C-alpha positions in Angstrom: 36.0 -88.3 22.9 34.9 -91.3 20.5 33.6 -94.5 21.2 36.5 -97.1 20.9 34.1 -100.0 20.0 32.8 -98.1 17.1 34.9 -98.3 13.8 35.7 -94.9 12.5 35.6 -93.5 9.0 38.6 -92.4 7.0 40.1 -88.9 6.7 41.1 -87.2 3.3 42.7 -83.9 3.8 43.0 -81.1 1.1 45.6 -78.7 2.3 47.3 -75.9 0.2 50.6 -74.3 -0.3 48.9 -70.9 0.0 45.8 -69.2 0.8 43.2 -69.4 -1.9 44.7 -72.3 -3.8 41.1 -73.7 -4.2 40.9 -75.8 -1.4 37.2 -75.0 -0.6 36.5 -75.8 -4.3 38.2 -79.1 -4.4 36.9 -80.2 -1.1 33.2 -79.6 -2.5 34.3 -81.3 -5.5 35.4 -84.4 -3.7 32.5 -84.6 -1.5 30.1 -84.5 -4.4 32.3 -87.1 -6.2 32.0 -89.2 -3.2 28.4 -88.6 -2.7 27.7 -89.5 -6.4 29.3 -93.1 -5.7 27.0 -93.9 -2.8 29.7 -93.1 0.0 28.5 -91.5 3.2 30.5 -88.4 3.1 30.8 -84.9 5.5 33.0 -81.8 4.9 35.1 -80.7 8.1 37.2 -77.4 8.6 38.6 -77.1 12.2 38.8 -73.5 12.0 37.7 -70.9 9.4 38.5 -67.3 9.2 35.9 -65.5 7.4 33.0 -63.0 7.5 31.1 -64.8 5.1 29.1 -66.8 7.3 25.7 -68.7 7.0 23.2 -69.9 9.7 22.0 -73.5 10.0 18.6 -74.6 10.5 19.2 -74.4 14.1 20.1 -70.7 14.4 23.9 -71.5 14.5 26.7 -69.9 12.6 29.2 -71.6 10.3 31.5 -70.9 7.5 29.8 -70.4 4.0 32.2 -72.8 2.5 31.3 -75.5 4.8 27.7 -74.9 4.0 28.3 -75.3 0.5 30.3 -78.6 0.9 27.6 -80.0 3.0 25.2 -79.3 -0.1 28.0 -81.3 -2.2 28.0 -84.1 0.2 24.1 -84.1 0.0 24.0 -83.8 4.0 22.4 -81.2 6.3 24.9 -78.3 7.4 26.0 -79.0 10.9 28.1 -76.7 13.0 30.4 -79.8 13.9 31.7 -79.3 10.3 33.1 -76.0 11.1 33.5 -76.1 15.0 35.6 -72.9 15.2 34.7 -69.7 13.0 36.9 -66.4 13.3 35.0 -63.1 12.0 37.6 -60.7 11.6 36.8 -57.3 13.1 40.0 -55.5 12.7 43.4 -56.5 11.3 44.6 -57.8 14.8 41.0 -58.9 16.3 38.6 -61.4 15.4 35.4 -62.7 17.1 35.6 -66.5 17.9 32.6 -68.4 17.1 32.6 -72.0 18.9 30.1 -74.5 17.6 27.8 -71.7 16.1 27.9 -69.2 19.1 30.0 -66.3 19.7 32.4 -66.7 22.6 33.3 -63.1 24.1 35.9 -64.8 26.6 37.9 -66.6 23.9 37.6 -63.5 21.6 39.6 -61.6 24.1 42.4 -64.2 24.4 45.6 -63.7 22.4 45.7 -66.0 19.4 48.4 -68.2 20.6 46.4 -68.9 23.8 43.4 -70.1 22.3 44.5 -73.8 21.1 44.2 -75.1 24.6 40.7 -73.9 24.9 39.6 -75.1 21.3 41.5 -78.3 20.5 39.2 -80.3 22.7 36.3 -78.8 20.9 37.9 -79.7 17.5 38.7 -83.1 18.3 35.5 -84.0 19.5 33.6 -82.6 16.5 35.9 -84.3 14.2 35.4 -88.0 15.9 31.8 -87.5 16.1 31.7 -87.1 12.3 34.0 -89.9 11.7 31.7 -92.2 13.7 28.9 -91.0 11.6 30.2 -91.1 8.1 32.5 -93.4 6.0 34.6 -90.6 4.8 35.3 -86.9 6.1 37.0 -84.6 3.5 38.9 -82.1 5.7 39.8 -78.9 4.5 43.1 -77.0 6.0 43.9 -73.4 6.1 46.4 -71.2 4.7 49.2 -73.6 4.4 50.9 -75.9 6.8 54.4 -74.3 5.6 53.3 -71.3 8.3 56.3 -72.7 10.7 55.3 -69.8 13.0 51.9 -70.9 13.5 52.5 -74.6 14.0 52.8 -74.3 17.7 49.1 -73.0 17.9 47.7 -75.2 14.8 44.4 -76.6 15.4 43.4 -76.8 11.6 46.2 -78.2 9.4 48.9 -80.8 10.3 47.5 -81.0 13.8 44.5 -82.1 12.3 45.9 -84.6 10.0 48.2 -86.2 12.5 45.2 -86.9 15.1 43.3 -89.0 12.6 46.0 -90.2 10.4 44.4 -88.3 7.1 45.6 -88.7 3.6 46.8 -85.1 2.8 46.5 -83.9 -1.1 48.6 -81.0 -1.2 47.3 -78.1 -3.7 49.1 -75.6 -5.5 47.4 -72.9 -7.7 49.5 -73.2 -10.9 48.1 -70.1 -12.3 49.8 -68.0 -10.1 53.1 -69.5 -11.4 55.9 -71.3 -9.2 54.0 -74.3 -8.2 56.7 -76.8 -8.0 58.8 -74.5 -5.8 55.5 -74.0 -3.6 55.0 -77.6 -3.4 58.6 -78.7 -2.7 59.1 -75.7 0.0 55.9 -76.7 1.6 56.9 -80.5 1.8 60.3 -79.6 3.3 58.7 -77.3 5.7 56.8 -80.1 7.2 58.3 -82.8 10.0 59.0 -86.2 8.6 55.7 -87.5 10.4 54.0 -84.9 8.4 55.3 -85.8 5.4 54.5 -89.3 5.5 50.7 -88.3 5.4 51.3 -86.4 2.2 50.1 -89.1 -0.5 49.9 -86.8 -3.5 50.1 -83.2 -5.2 47.5 -81.5 -7.1 48.1 -78.5 -9.7 45.0 -76.5 -9.8 43.8 -73.9 -12.1 45.7 -74.9 -15.2 45.4 -73.4 -18.5 46.9 -75.0 -21.4 48.2 -78.5 -22.5 49.2 -80.5 -19.4 51.8 -82.4 -21.6 53.9 -79.4 -21.3 54.5 -79.9 -17.7 57.0 -82.7 -18.2 59.4 -83.2 -16.8 58.6 -81.2 -13.8 56.2 -83.5 -12.0 58.5 -86.3 -12.4 61.4 -84.2 -11.2 59.1 -83.4 -8.0 58.4 -86.9 -7.4 62.1 -87.6 -7.6 62.7 -84.8 -4.9 59.7 -86.2 -2.5 58.8 -89.7 -3.6 55.4 -88.2 -3.7 53.3 -88.3 -7.0 51.1 -85.8 -8.8 47.8 -87.1 -8.9 45.8 -84.4 -10.6 46.0 -81.4 -12.9 43.0 -79.4 -12.7 41.7 -77.1 -15.3 40.7 -73.6 -14.7 37.0 -74.1 -14.0 35.0 -70.9 -14.8 32.0 -72.4 -12.6 31.4 -70.3 -9.5 30.5 -71.3 -6.0 30.1 -69.2 -3.0 33.4 -67.9 -1.8 34.6 -68.4 1.5 35.8 -64.6 2.2 36.5 -61.3 0.7 39.6 -62.4 -1.2 37.6 -62.3 -4.7 37.3 -58.5 -3.9 40.9 -57.9 -3.7 41.9 -56.1 -6.9 38.3 -55.4 -8.2 37.6 -51.9 -8.7 34.8 -50.3 -10.6 33.5 -52.0 -13.5 30.5 -51.5 -16.0 27.9 -53.2 -13.8 24.8 -51.0 -13.0 24.6 -52.2 -9.4 27.1 -50.7 -7.3 28.2 -52.8 -4.0 30.2 -50.9 -1.6 33.4 -52.7 -0.7 33.2 -52.2 3.1 36.5 -52.9 4.5 35.0 -55.6 6.8 32.3 -56.5 4.3 30.3 -59.8 5.3 28.2 -62.4 3.5 29.3 -61.1 0.2 28.1 -64.4 -1.3 24.6 -63.2 -1.4 25.3 -60.8 -4.5 26.6 -63.8 -6.9 23.2 -63.5 -8.8 23.7 -59.9 -9.6 26.5 -61.6 -12.3 27.7 -59.0 -14.2 25.3 -56.5 -13.2 27.6 -55.7 -10.2 30.3 -53.3 -9.9 32.6 -53.2 -6.7 33.2 -49.4 -5.6 35.6 -48.2 -3.3 35.7 -44.5 -4.3 32.9 -41.8 -4.9 33.9 -41.8 -8.8 33.1 -45.3 -9.3 29.4 -44.8 -8.4 29.0 -42.6 -11.6 26.7 -44.4 -14.0 25.4 -46.8 -11.3 21.4 -47.1 -11.3 21.3 -48.7 -7.9 23.6 -49.0 -4.8 24.1 -51.7 -2.1 25.4 -51.0 1.1 26.1 -54.7 2.4 26.6 -56.1 5.7 29.8 -55.4 8.0 31.5 -57.1 10.9 32.3 -53.7 12.2 29.6 -51.4 11.4 30.9 -48.5 12.9 34.3 -48.6 11.6 33.0 -49.1 8.2 30.6 -46.2 8.7 33.5 -44.1 9.4 35.4 -45.4 6.4 32.5 -44.4 4.1 32.8 -40.9 5.3 36.7 -40.8 4.9 36.6 -42.1 1.5 33.7 -39.4 0.7 31.3 -42.2 -0.1 29.0 -41.4 2.5 28.3 -38.1 1.2 28.3 -39.5 -2.6 25.7 -42.3 -1.5 23.4 -39.4 0.2 23.5 -37.4 -3.1 22.6 -40.6 -5.1 20.0 -41.2 -2.7 18.4 -37.7 -3.3 18.7 -38.0 -6.9 16.2 -40.9 -6.7 18.9 -44.0 -7.4 17.3 -47.0 -5.4 19.4 -47.7 -2.3 19.4 -51.1 -0.7 21.1 -51.4 2.7 21.5 -55.0 4.4 22.0 -55.7 8.1 25.0 -53.4 8.9 24.3 -51.6 5.9 20.7 -50.8 7.0 22.2 -49.5 10.3 24.4 -47.0 8.6 21.3 -45.7 6.6 19.8 -44.6 9.8 20.2 -41.6 12.0 22.3 -43.1 14.9 24.1 -46.5 16.2 24.2 -46.5 20.1 26.8 -49.0 21.5 26.4 -48.6 25.4 28.2 -51.9 25.9 31.1 -50.6 23.6 31.1 -54.0 21.3 32.5 -51.6 18.8 33.9 -48.9 20.6 32.7 -46.2 22.9 30.3 -43.4 22.2 27.5 -43.0 19.4 27.9 -43.0 15.7 25.7 -40.8 13.5 24.6 -42.5 10.4 23.6 -41.3 6.9 20.0 -40.1 8.0 18.3 -41.8 4.9 16.0 -43.7 6.9 14.3 -42.5 10.4 15.8 -45.2 12.4 18.1 -45.6 15.5 20.1 -49.1 16.4 21.3 -50.0 19.6 24.0 -52.7 20.0 23.4 -55.5 22.6 25.4 -58.4 23.6 23.2 -61.2 22.3 23.7 -61.7 18.7 20.3 -62.8 16.6 21.4 -65.8 14.3 18.3 -67.6 12.6 17.5 -68.9 9.2 14.0 -67.7 8.6 11.0 -66.9 6.2 10.3 -63.1 5.5 7.2 -61.4 4.3 7.5 -58.5 1.8 5.0 -56.1 3.1 4.7 -54.5 -0.2 4.3 -57.2 -2.6 3.0 -59.9 0.1 5.9 -62.2 -1.5 7.2 -64.7 1.1 11.0 -64.7 0.9 13.8 -67.1 2.3 16.9 -65.6 4.1 18.7 -65.5 7.2 19.7 -63.0 10.1 23.3 -62.5 11.8 23.2 -59.1 13.8 23.6 -57.7 17.2 21.6 -54.4 16.5 18.2 -53.6 17.5 16.4 -51.2 15.6 13.4 -48.8 16.0 12.1 -45.7 14.4 9.2 -44.2 12.4 10.6 -45.2 8.7 7.8 -47.1 7.0 8.0 -50.9 7.8 8.4 -53.2 4.5 9.8 -56.6 5.6 8.6 -58.8 8.3 10.2 -62.2 9.7 7.4 -64.6 10.3 7.7 -67.7 12.4 5.5 -70.0 14.6 5.5 -69.8 18.1 3.4 -71.7 20.7 1.1 -73.0 17.6 0.3 -69.4 16.5 2.2 -67.2 13.5 4.0 -64.2 14.9 5.8 -61.4 12.8 8.5 -59.0 13.6 9.6 -56.1 11.3 12.9 -56.3 10.2 12.8 -54.1 7.1 12.2 -50.4 6.5 11.7 -48.2 3.3 11.5 -44.3 2.6 11.0 -43.9 -1.2 13.8 -45.1 -2.9 16.0 -46.2 0.2 15.6 -49.4 1.8 17.2 -51.4 4.6 16.4 -54.8 5.7 18.1 -57.2 8.2 17.6 -60.2 6.2 20.8 -61.7 4.2 20.1 -63.7 1.2 16.9 -62.0 0.0 18.7 -61.4 -3.6 19.0 -65.1 -3.9 15.2 -65.1 -4.3 14.3 -64.3 -7.8 11.3 -62.4 -7.1 13.1 -60.0 -5.0 16.2 -59.6 -7.1 14.0 -59.0 -10.1 12.0 -56.3 -8.3 14.9 -54.7 -6.9 16.5 -54.5 -10.4 13.2 -53.4 -12.2 13.0 -50.5 -9.6 16.3 -49.1 -11.2 15.3 -50.1 -14.8 17.9 -52.7 -14.9 16.9 -55.9 -16.8 17.8 -59.1 -14.7 21.1 -61.3 -15.4 20.9 -64.4 -17.1 20.4 -67.1 -14.2 23.1 -69.4 -13.4 22.6 -73.1 -13.0 21.4 -73.9 -9.5 24.0 -74.9 -7.0 23.2 -78.3 -7.2 23.6 -78.4 -10.8 27.0 -76.8 -10.7 28.3 -79.1 -8.1 27.6 -82.0 -10.4 29.5 -80.4 -13.4 32.4 -79.2 -11.4 32.6 -83.0 -9.7 32.6 -84.7 -13.0 35.4 -82.3 -14.4 37.5 -82.5 -11.3 37.2 -86.4 -11.3 38.6 -86.6 -14.7 41.2 -84.4 -13.9 42.5 -86.6 -11.0 44.2 -90.0 -10.8 40.7 -90.8 -9.0 41.0 -94.6 -8.4 44.2 -94.1 -6.5 42.7 -91.3 -4.4 39.6 -93.3 -3.7 41.8 -96.2 -2.6 43.4 -94.3 0.3 39.8 -93.9 2.1 37.8 -96.9 1.0 
């Protein structure tokens, strides 16, 4: 485990009363605040459930939120910061990724039997970070009040107790009921767990904070825990952890239609589309769209069947035949082809037939390809940055349009990872739309002006950190770990 002769860093933990309370956002902000003060800081989340994954420089998978938090901490993303990643494949099934690699054996185990296999990995990763950094800012998952999950917990209070973390408990006040959420969550914790909760934070507040009185004082009287922050609603976006932000979003006026597949993955790559994007779940929502994106999927064959059940499959084919630009990314690329073969039954038995817009055939194989890479656009000659996460191997007669380029044994080698037929294009590379040249070219093909570019991620993190710090009793929080 850890070296007993080496002093460990301190742990500050951000937990929420609910999912989507803003834990990832605040963890990133605190990482940047500490980094700006010259503190050696790293993020950590023991177990993340998200299909919004990224790939490290070493070709390992980890949650996108922890990759953003690593940027906030000004350190290189490391799978130890997210040792366990669950990628939902269905309502009752997830792929388990351990230290960046998919583990089929653990994926097949029932949820409650996984702890004994994963807890050691979680502790080793956390202690190794505490040996290297002065402060580790830990993000919880969901809520510690989920008493039905406490026995199998490896991400909330089990982690806090293991390293005696100072815990900040966060509630999204924009939802309403925050004081009940905070009090109820505190009451669901054991006395040992309550002793670790040092402060409450009210997040996403709109209005005059003076109007909150006397509720924070009442809450402190009930729990002896102060409210140490009232963070305003900040409309400064960061890449989202998962697909929660798509819930309730339907249609819209954006010219680029992004199909909201049930198991959509890596949706953060569409952030630069801004108000040019609309979320589409039904055929009629495609009306007026000038370009269509079929995104990645964690369950390509099931999502392809959903396209047919909703009528979107036929609608996309009609739009393609009408000349509307279509871009398929990873799973979306596979759907655009003729067929998907699954001899190892990774997503079920048999063969699925695609939309037939690209003369390609995909075969699923057990070994997953995960790599950060550079790509060459064969039509423009541009060099683009992105990453791959897929199990499919695709071949066919469609015209190659994108190559992965890499160095092997001192020589540059390339492999086709994108194809095109007229207005229909499919690529295995995620993240291409984050390259301004590719984004502007794709939009121009549909006659769409590029959106106003937001500030870069690093600049946004500095603005977020400054505003969050001003909203917290920062010196008190800082004193708990430094």
